N, C-alpha and C positions, 0 to 999 in steps of 0.2 A: 472668348468669349468677344462676342462681335461687337462691340457699341452701337445697339441700337437703342439707345434711347432711356433712361433710366423712367418706368413705366410701373406699377405697381397693383393694376388693372391686368397686367395681362406679362408678364413675368414677375416667374416666384420669386425672385430672388430679388427681387425689387423691394413687393412686400417681403419682405422675414428681414426688410432689412429698417424699413419704417416703422415696421410693428414694435421689433423690437426695441430701434434707437429712441422712439414717440414713448412706454412702455418704462425703458430710464430717467425719462427727463422724471417723473411719480416718485422714485427713491431720489433724483439729485433733490427735487424740492423738497421734502424730508426731509434729505441730510447737509444741501445747503450747501452741496460744491458737483465738480462735474463728474467727476469717479466711472458715477457709475454707468452715462453715456460713453465717457473711454474707453471703458471696459468692453463694451457695447462694441464701440465704434475700430479697438484695435481687432476681436477676434472673427469682423468682419474683415477688415484692411490689411490682415495675416497670409490671407491667400491672395491670388491674384484675381482681381478683382479688373470691370470693363473699366474705363473713365470714368460714363454716367458716374458707378458706385461711388469709385472711390469719388469725387466731388460734392455728391447727393453727403453724403458723411462724415467732408471736409465743412459742404456748406450745414450742417449740423450742426454740427458742433459749438462752433460757432453764435449763430443767434438762438442756440442752449447758452451759453457762458452772459450772453446778453442778457437774457433773458432771467435769470439767475439773480446777475444785479444788477435789473432794474424792479424785480421783486423783493429786492433783499429791504427788508426796512418801512413796505405798500402794505398798502391795506391786503389780508387776512383771507378772503372776499373770494369764491374761485372766482366769481365775474370777470372784476376787477383782475386777474393776470391771464382768464382768457381772453381776455382785452390787450393785451401784455403780448401778448402768444399772437393775438392777431395779429396786429402789428406789422411782428416780424417776418407777417404770411406764414405761418407758425399752420395750419388753416385743420391740419388731421394731429395733430397737438394743443386746439382748443376742444374739438371735438374728443383725448384724448384724454385731459382732465375735466375737462359738463362733464364729463360721459359718468366718473367714480362718483359723481354727487347728486349725477340722475338715483343712480342707483341708491342712493341713501337717500329720496327728496318724496313727499310723494303731493296729491295734490292741484293749484295753478301751478307750486316751481315746477316738481316737476318736468311738469307741459311749456314752461319756459323756458327750461338749460334746453327741453328733447329742441325745441325752435329755435336758440343760438343754436345750438349742436347741430342742425338744415343748414342752416346760416353756415355756419364753417362748413360744410356736407357740398353747400353752394359751390362755393372754391375752387375745389376739390376738384370735383368730378368738371367744372370746366376746363380747369387746366391740364386735364390731362382729354376735352377733346368731349365729350358727353353732356353737351351742355343740355338738348333736351333733359334728363334729367337733370344737372343744373335748374334746372323754371323748374321742375314743379315741386324737387326740394322747398325754391324761392316762392311759392304759390302756397305750399300745406306752413310755412315758419312766418308766414308775412300778415300771416291775422292776428297771430294769436304772439305775437312782440310787439306790432300794431296796439294791442288789448295792451301791455308792460312796458310804455312807454314809462315809466316815470323809473321802470328799475333800466331800464338801459340808463334813465339822464341821472344820472348819480354818477355814474363818471363821464358819459360821450354826449353828443345833441345825436338824438333819438331814430331825427329821418337823414344822417349818414347811414346811414343803415336799410333803413327803411328807403329812404332812395335806392340804395343802390338794387334792395334786389326786386326792388320794381323791374329794376332792370339789370337782368342779369347776367344777360352776357358783357358786364363793363368789369371795367378793374374792379378786382375789392379796395372798398372805401381803410382811411385809415382813418380806427374810432376816435382814438387816445388824442389828438395829436393836434 
């Protein structure tokens, strides 16, 4: 395969790798080790892969390992875990972790989690050149997150995220640093 770059929006293998690794992170979190992600990685790395696929897999494993270390002994709150993922640049994984909580949530909590999922989606879309879609997602997330500043303020200065979403073409902010 010619290395055309890792692109889960246009390349099925890239999408499968991203999705399978991201799903494995939930198991890694539950089991407090990287085994599930390593198993997925090994399956994809066993075949001949374009350099972009291998690089993505290895970079994800490294960041997943850092994530597990950072959340060890930390708050059990899914919001905090999502913010740790955010600061590691793992926006699709933010979506994955929060989506599982969103499925069980109701009312205001469900709406808040959906807004955070959309906020992460802004940077997923932006990374792959979908600026207009990113701006639309930001516009939908922003009023809900503004109304829930108090929820964000538990772990971060809400203005960091709100300001960034107001200019969604900027780089994503760090939220815990």
